[in-house]
C-alpha positions as CSV (number, residue, x, y, z in Angstrom):
1,M,-116.9,-105.8,-30.7
2,G,-116.7,-105.5,-26.9
3,K,-116.2,-102.3,-25.0
4,G,-112.7,-101.3,-24.4
5,T,-111.2,-103.8,-26.8
6,A,-107.5,-103.2,-27.4
7,L,-107.4,-103.2,-31.2
8,K,-104.3,-102.9,-33.2
9,T,-104.9,-99.7,-35.1
10,V,-103.2,-99.1,-38.4
11,C,-103.3,-95.7,-40.0
12,I,-103.4,-96.3,-43.8
13,I,-102.5,-93.2,-45.9
14,Q,-103.6,-93.5,-49.5
15,A,-101.1,-91.8,-51.8
16,R,-100.2,-91.8,-55.4
17,R,-98.4,-89.6,-57.9
18,G,-101.0,-89.4,-60.6
19,S,-103.1,-86.5,-59.3
20,T,-104.7,-84.8,-62.4
21,R,-105.3,-81.4,-60.8
22,L,-101.9,-81.0,-59.2
23,R,-99.4,-83.6,-60.4
24,D,-97.0,-85.0,-57.8
25,K,-98.6,-82.9,-55.1
26,I,-97.4,-85.2,-52.3
27,F,-93.8,-84.4,-53.2
28,K,-94.3,-80.7,-53.2
29,P,-91.9,-78.9,-50.8
30,L,-93.7,-77.3,-47.9
31,A,-92.2,-75.8,-44.8
32,G,-88.9,-77.6,-45.4
33,K,-90.4,-81.1,-46.1
34,A,-92.4,-82.9,-48.8
35,V,-96.1,-82.8,-48.2
36,L,-96.2,-86.6,-47.7
37,E,-93.6,-86.3,-44.9
38,H,-95.9,-83.9,-43.0
39,V,-98.8,-86.3,-43.3
40,I,-96.8,-89.3,-42.1
41,E,-95.3,-87.4,-39.2
42,R,-98.8,-86.2,-38.1
43,A,-100.2,-89.7,-38.4
44,A,-97.4,-91.0,-36.2
45,L,-98.5,-88.6,-33.5
46,I,-102.1,-89.8,-33.3
47,D,-102.9,-91.3,-30.0
48,G,-103.9,-95.0,-30.4
49,V,-102.3,-95.5,-33.8
50,D,-100.0,-98.5,-33.6
51,Q,-98.5,-98.4,-37.1
52,V,-98.5,-96.0,-40.1
53,V,-98.7,-97.4,-43.6
54,C,-98.5,-95.6,-46.8
55,A,-100.6,-97.4,-49.4
56,T,-99.7,-96.5,-53.0
57,V,-100.0,-97.9,-56.5
58,D,-98.2,-101.0,-57.5
59,D,-96.2,-99.8,-60.5
60,A,-92.8,-98.4,-61.3
61,F,-94.1,-94.8,-61.5
62,N,-95.1,-94.9,-57.8
63,E,-92.1,-96.6,-56.4
64,P,-90.7,-93.2,-55.2
65,V,-93.8,-92.9,-53.0
66,Q,-92.8,-96.1,-51.2
67,E,-89.2,-94.8,-50.9
68,L,-90.3,-91.5,-49.4
69,A,-92.7,-93.2,-47.0
70,R,-90.0,-95.4,-45.6
71,E,-87.6,-92.5,-45.3
72,A,-90.3,-90.7,-43.3
73,G,-90.7,-93.6,-40.9
74,A,-93.8,-95.3,-42.3
75,A,-94.3,-98.8,-43.7
76,A,-95.2,-99.0,-47.4
77,F,-97.7,-101.1,-49.4
78,A,-98.5,-101.1,-53.1
79,G,-101.8,-102.2,-54.6
80,S,-104.5,-101.4,-57.1
81,E,-104.6,-97.9,-58.5
82,H,-108.4,-97.6,-59.1
83,D,-109.8,-100.2,-56.7
84,V,-108.8,-98.3,-53.6
85,L,-111.0,-100.4,-51.4
86,E,-109.0,-103.5,-52.5
87,R,-105.8,-101.6,-51.8
88,Y,-107.0,-100.7,-48.3
89,Y,-108.2,-104.2,-47.6
90,Q,-105.0,-105.9,-48.7
91,A,-102.9,-103.4,-46.8
92,A,-104.9,-104.0,-43.6
93,V,-104.5,-107.8,-44.1
94,A,-100.7,-107.4,-44.7
95,F,-100.2,-105.4,-41.5
96,E,-102.7,-107.4,-39.4
97,A,-104.9,-104.4,-38.6
98,E,-107.8,-104.9,-36.3
99,S,-108.9,-101.3,-36.6
100,V,-108.1,-99.0,-39.6
101,M,-107.8,-95.3,-39.8
102,R,-108.1,-93.9,-43.3
103,I,-106.5,-90.6,-44.2
104,T,-105.2,-89.2,-47.5
105,A,-101.8,-87.8,-48.4
106,D,-103.1,-84.4,-49.4
107,C,-103.9,-83.3,-45.8
108,P,-100.7,-81.8,-44.4
109,L,-102.7,-79.7,-41.9
110,L,-104.4,-82.7,-40.3
111,D,-104.7,-82.3,-36.5
112,P,-103.5,-85.6,-34.9
113,F,-105.2,-84.7,-31.6
114,V,-108.6,-84.6,-33.3
115,C,-107.9,-87.8,-35.1
116,G,-107.1,-89.5,-31.8
117,E,-110.7,-88.9,-30.7
118,A,-111.9,-91.0,-33.7
119,V,-109.5,-93.8,-32.8
120,A,-110.7,-93.7,-29.2
121,N,-114.4,-93.9,-30.2
122,V,-113.9,-97.2,-32.1
123,R,-111.4,-98.7,-29.6
124,A,-113.9,-98.1,-26.8
125,G,-116.7,-99.8,-28.7
126,L,-118.7,-96.6,-28.9
127,A,-118.9,-96.7,-32.7
128,D,-118.2,-98.8,-35.8
129,Y,-117.4,-95.8,-37.8
130,S,-116.0,-92.5,-36.4
131,A,-114.9,-89.6,-38.5
132,T,-114.4,-85.8,-38.7
133,A,-117.2,-84.2,-40.7
134,G,-119.6,-81.4,-40.6
135,D,-118.0,-78.1,-39.9
136,W,-114.4,-79.2,-40.2
137,P,-112.6,-77.8,-43.2
138,H,-111.8,-80.1,-46.1
139,G,-108.3,-81.3,-45.2
140,M,-109.1,-82.3,-41.6
141,D,-110.5,-85.6,-42.8
142,C,-110.0,-88.9,-41.0
143,E,-112.2,-92.1,-40.7
144,V,-111.8,-95.0,-38.3
145,F,-113.5,-98.4,-38.5
146,P,-112.8,-102.0,-37.4
147,F,-111.2,-104.3,-39.9
148,S,-114.4,-106.4,-39.9
149,W,-116.4,-103.6,-41.5
150,L,-113.6,-103.0,-44.1
151,E,-113.7,-106.7,-44.9
152,M,-117.5,-106.7,-45.2
153,A,-117.3,-103.7,-47.6
154,H,-114.7,-105.4,-49.7
155,K,-116.7,-108.6,-50.1
156,S,-120.1,-106.9,-50.4
157,T,-119.9,-104.2,-53.1
158,S,-118.8,-104.1,-56.7
159,L,-120.0,-100.5,-57.4
160,P,-117.2,-98.5,-59.0
161,E,-117.8,-95.5,-56.6
162,D,-117.6,-97.8,-53.6
163,R,-114.4,-99.4,-54.8
164,E,-112.8,-96.0,-55.5
165,H,-113.9,-94.1,-52.3
166,V,-113.4,-96.9,-49.8
167,T,-116.0,-96.1,-47.1
168,L,-119.1,-95.2,-49.1
169,W,-120.6,-98.7,-48.5
170,M,-120.1,-98.3,-44.8
171,K,-121.7,-94.9,-44.7
172,R,-124.8,-96.3,-46.4
173,H,-125.1,-99.4,-44.3
174,P,-128.1,-99.2,-42.0
175,E,-126.6,-101.2,-39.1
176,I,-123.2,-99.4,-38.8
177,R,-123.0,-97.3,-35.6
178,R,-121.6,-93.8,-36.5
179,M,-120.0,-91.2,-34.3
180,I,-119.1,-87.9,-36.0
181,I,-116.6,-85.6,-34.3
182,D,-117.8,-82.0,-34.4
183,P,-115.5,-79.0,-34.0
184,E,-115.8,-76.6,-31.1
185,D,-116.4,-73.8,-33.6
186,S,-119.6,-74.4,-35.6
187,G,-118.6,-72.0,-38.3
188,L,-115.1,-73.3,-38.8
189,H,-115.8,-74.8,-42.3
190,Q,-117.0,-71.5,-43.7
191,G,-114.4,-70.0,-46.0
192,N,-111.7,-72.5,-44.8
193,R,-110.1,-75.1,-47.1
194,W,-107.1,-76.9,-45.8
195,V,-106.5,-79.7,-48.4
196,L,-104.0,-79.8,-51.2
197,D,-105.8,-80.6,-54.5
198,Y,-105.4,-77.5,-56.8
199,P,-102.5,-75.1,-57.5
200,A,-104.3,-72.5,-55.4
201,D,-104.4,-74.8,-52.4
202,Y,-100.6,-75.2,-52.6
203,E,-100.2,-71.4,-52.7
204,F,-102.4,-71.1,-49.7
205,M,-100.3,-73.5,-47.7
206,L,-97.1,-71.8,-48.8
207,Q,-98.5,-68.5,-47.6
208,L,-99.8,-70.0,-44.4
209,A,-96.4,-71.4,-43.6
210,A,-94.8,-68.0,-44.3
211,H,-97.1,-66.4,-41.7
212,A,-96.6,-69.1,-39.1
213,P,-93.9,-68.8,-36.4
214,G,-90.7,-70.3,-37.6
215,G,-92.1,-70.9,-41.1
216,T,-93.6,-74.3,-39.9
217,L,-97.1,-75.7,-40.3
218,P,-99.3,-75.4,-37.2
219,L,-100.0,-78.7,-35.6
220,R,-103.3,-77.8,-34.0
221,W,-106.3,-76.6,-35.9
222,Q,-106.8,-73.8,-33.5
223,D,-103.4,-72.4,-34.3
224,T,-104.0,-72.7,-38.1
225,L,-107.3,-70.9,-37.6
226,A,-105.6,-68.1,-35.6
227,I,-103.1,-67.4,-38.3
228,I,-105.9,-67.2,-40.9
229,D,-108.0,-65.0,-38.7
230,A,-105.1,-62.7,-38.3
231,N,-104.5,-62.7,-42.1
232,P,-107.9,-63.1,-43.6
233,E,-106.6,-62.6,-47.1
234,L,-105.3,-66.1,-47.0
235,R,-108.8,-67.5,-47.3
236,D,-109.2,-65.8,-50.7
237,I,-106.3,-67.7,-52.2
238,N,-108.1,-71.0,-52.6
239,R,-111.7,-70.0,-51.8
240,Q,-113.0,-70.9,-55.3
241,C,-111.4,-74.4,-55.1
242,E,-114.1,-75.7,-52.6
243,A,-116.9,-74.9,-55.1
244,D,-114.8,-76.5,-57.9
245,W,-114.2,-79.6,-55.9
246,K,-117.8,-80.0,-54.9
247,A,-118.9,-79.6,-58.5
248,A,-116.4,-82.3,-59.6
249,N,-117.7,-84.6,-56.9
250,K,-121.4,-83.9,-57.2
251,K,-122.3,-87.5,-57.9
252,I,-120.8,-88.7,-54.5
253,F,-122.9,-86.1,-52.6
254,E,-126.0,-87.1,-54.6
255,L,-125.6,-90.6,-53.4
256,G,-126.4,-89.4,-49.9
257,T,-123.2,-90.8,-48.5
258,D,-121.7,-87.6,-47.1
259,P,-121.1,-88.6,-43.4
260,T,-122.5,-85.2,-42.3
261,Q,-125.9,-86.5,-43.5
262,V,-125.8,-89.8,-41.6
263,K,-125.3,-88.8,-38.0
């Protein structure tokens, strides 16, 4: 890929209703909107993103996800439930993506300005894979990569964990050029969890919105952090969830595929 290539960048949001820890979490009301609406609106604000697509599961149960996505201004795609790599690949093909951003529908506090840096790194030819990792709180997660690498992953791996988690094969590949975006605050991750996965995460976000000006969710991570620093009891609401999540996903970390380990 040449430097400065003008790639069509499609932000693909993976979303489904069947979350086991917090069912229908993407439909939960939060600051006047459904969680998925917040994620779609933030994705649309990311500099360099040409199209936002919500990729859900191809069955009747998940049809409401497609409906909400379209109402919120995104395109919709339906594919495999468990082979998420296949779902991403087919969605990228359908919308003629040359570069893909991957985000998940449980991140309503995602900062679009930080995500724009990842897009810029790949578009400028500085990296094949650019992501937020390291000291960012869980919930600030985005990954960007050219379609060519997504296609290689799709054709090269049959491991169940690779098919489910989309980018694990890329993170392991010795030839992929990685660029990880680090936050300004090296201690930001400590005690901060900004993802929606457990009931306590939802309570945290409700309380965060209640403390925010106008009852809205902050757009910038600095504003989110300022509210929490002013109300430190908010951290305690979902503090245990991070340890629970890491325990549940121990196998993935043991594979050595955490992008913080492959700078």
